N, C-alpha and C positions, 0 to 999 in steps of 0.2 A: 067140265065146262063146256056146254054146246058149242059149236063154231059159231061166231058172230056172223050176224046176217046185215050189218050196216053197210057193207060194201062187199063186191065179188072180190075173189082171191084166197091165198092161202096165208096162213099164220107163221111167222118166222122171226129170228133174230130177237128172242125174248130176252128181257132183262128183268130180274126178280129181286126185290130188296124188303128188307122189315121195315116198315113205317107206320107209326102211331099204333103199334101193338097188333099189326095185321101184315100180311105179306101182300106187295102188289107188283103185278106182272104186267109190265109194258111190252107192247109186242108191234111188230111190222105188219101190215096186213095189204097185200096186193097181188095182182097177176103179173107174168113176166111182161116186162115192157109197159107197164101201167103208166099212163100219165098223171095219175092222180093218187099215188100210195098215201096210206094213212096211219097213224099210231094210235092203238087203241089201250085200254087199261082195264083189268079185271083183279079183283081181290078175294084173298082168303084168310079164314082164320089160322090155318096151319099151312105149311108148305105142301103137305100130303092131301089136304082137303080139296074138293072140288073148288074151282074159281067161278065167282059170280062176275059176270062181263058188265062193265060200266060203260061201254060203247067207246066212240071215238073221242080222243083227246084232241085230235084236229087232223085234216087231210092236208095234202101239198098246197092244194088250192086256198083252203082256209087260212094257212100260215103263210102262205106266198113264199114257200122254200121249194124248190123242184126236188123231186125223189126223196121225199122226208121218210127216210127208215133208219132202221139201227138206233133205237132210242136207248139211252142210258140215264138212269134215275140218280140223282144225287142230293143227299140229305144235308145242308150245310147249316149245322148247329140248329135244326128246327124249320128252316126255310127249304121247301122242296124245289129243286130245279130238274129239267130234264134237258138232255144235251142229245142232238141226233145230227144225220145228214149223210150224205152220199154222193160225193164228187159234184157237188153243187153248192158247196160252202157248208162248213160245220157251224150249227147254231145252238145257242142255249136260251131257256126262256124260265123264268119263275112261274111255279105252279100256285094255284090256290092251295089253303092248309089243308084241303082233304086230298089233294092230289088228282083231282078229276078235270080241272080246267086250267087254262092257260090265265096267268096274272101277271099282266104287264107286257111290254113290248120285246119280241124276240131280239139276242144280239149275237153277231157274227164273231166266232172265236177262231175260226181258221178257214184256209182257202178251199180251192176246188179240188185238190190234189187229194182229198182224204176222204175215209169213212170210217164208221166203226168207232165214235169217241168213247174215251174212258176216263173220267175223273177221278184224281187219288189224291188226297191232302196228306204232307208230310211236311211237318214243322211250320214254316212259314209259307210255304208254296203249295198251289193248285197244280198239281201234274196232268196234262192232257195228252193221253196216249192216243195215236190214231193209226190207221192202217191206209196203206197206199199201194198201188198197182193192181195187177189182176189176181183174183182170189181162186179162179176156177178152171184152169187151163191145166189140170194135171201136172205132170212134172214140168211144163212150161211155166207154170204161174210165176209171177214176179212180187206177189204180196210181200210187204214187210211192215214193220212197225217203228214209228217216229214218235217224237215227244216233243213239248214244249212247256213252259211253266208260267206261272203268273202269281202276283201277291194278292190279287183280287179275283173271284170267282168270274167276273165278267171280263176279265181280260185287261190289257193285252196279254196274249200268250207269246213268247218270246223261245226262240231256240237257243243252243248254247251260245252261238255266236252273236245272239242280241236281235236276231231278225224276227218279225213279226210273222207267225205262222199263216196270216191273211196272204202273205207274199212269198213265204218260205216254204222248203219241203221238209222242215222239221229236222230234229237231231235223230239220224237213224241208229236205232238200238238193237234191232233184231233183223236178219235177213235170211235168206237160204243157205243150205250147205250142199257139200256133196251128196248127202244122204237124202236131205229133206228139201221140199221147195214151199215157196209160198207161206211162212208163218205170218199169223195175224190174227185180228179181231180178237184181241186180247181182254182180259180182265186182270185185276190184282188183289190179291188176298193177303192178309196179315196173319200169321201162324200164332202160336200160344207163346212162343218166345220173342214174339215182336219182328221177326224175319218177314220179309216181303217176298212174294212168289207172283210172276206171271202166269197166267193160265191162258191158252191160245191155242188155235188149231193149226197143223201144218200138213203137209202131202208128202207122204212117202214115196220117193221118185221110182223104186222097183215095184211099187203097188200103188200106182195114181188113181186109180177108178173102181168104182163099184161096178158089179155085172150090168147095172142098167146104163153104164156109161157115163154117169154122174161122177164128178171129182170126189175123191175119198179124201175126207179131211179129218184125221185122229186128233183126239184131244192131247194137249201135251201141256208141261209144266216145267219152269226153270226158275231158278232163285235170281232175285234181282240184286245186285252188287251196288251199293251208294257209293258214288266217287265225287267228290266236291259238290255235292248237293244235286247230282244228277243220277238217274238210274241208268244201270247197264247190266248187260247180260253177258256172262263169258263168252268171250271169242264173238260175241255178237250173233251167233248161231243157236241152234236147237242142239241140246244135248244129244249125243249120239249112244251113251252108254248109260247105264243106272247110275243115277246120283243120290244126294241126300233127299230126304222127303220132309214137307212142312211137319212141325211139331203141333200135335193135337193131344188133349187129355184122354 
């Protein structure tokens, strides 16, 4: 895919999902400090094939949500939704059946403490995973993962104490440790045995930056342990030793 030209900026925070027999790539597009970030969409027949850009889904000014980045697509039994946001509220919106347009009014799912939303359905609940804190200050980063849940995709999303995420900082399930700082911006996968895993990035404190000075954030994975209907991570910290891996065929 050639770099889209519908606005200036770089492409980042991609989210790829299979939908309608194709692969949909929703991406953030902005410059640093951009007053009008946007979210675009591209499609491919196969994950390894070139993607064809279909342009902007919306910009921040279009959708009237500041700092509209960090998209996450969710297929709710054939009805497509997009969740997004970064420290100006987490929002969701229903999409057109082809996934290229907004269909309906946006709804707020969480408050201004979060970014990087991820929706995961488990039994009767939609779980909204969110990241909070500073992502990119090397070993001083305070990023962490919190969660809320709802029986309806449109919310309200409540923390474990019953507080609405619009006013709560969520139920924290993953924080930094002695070895790692700033775990966050997660996704959730289910393996061949039905076990759920959290995929995220974190910062190794003794090697926090790349040669360029940018924060180094290696990819990590930990098993989700479900307790009384809530996801947890062992010790609420990144694993520091080799552990079991997801089951695959």
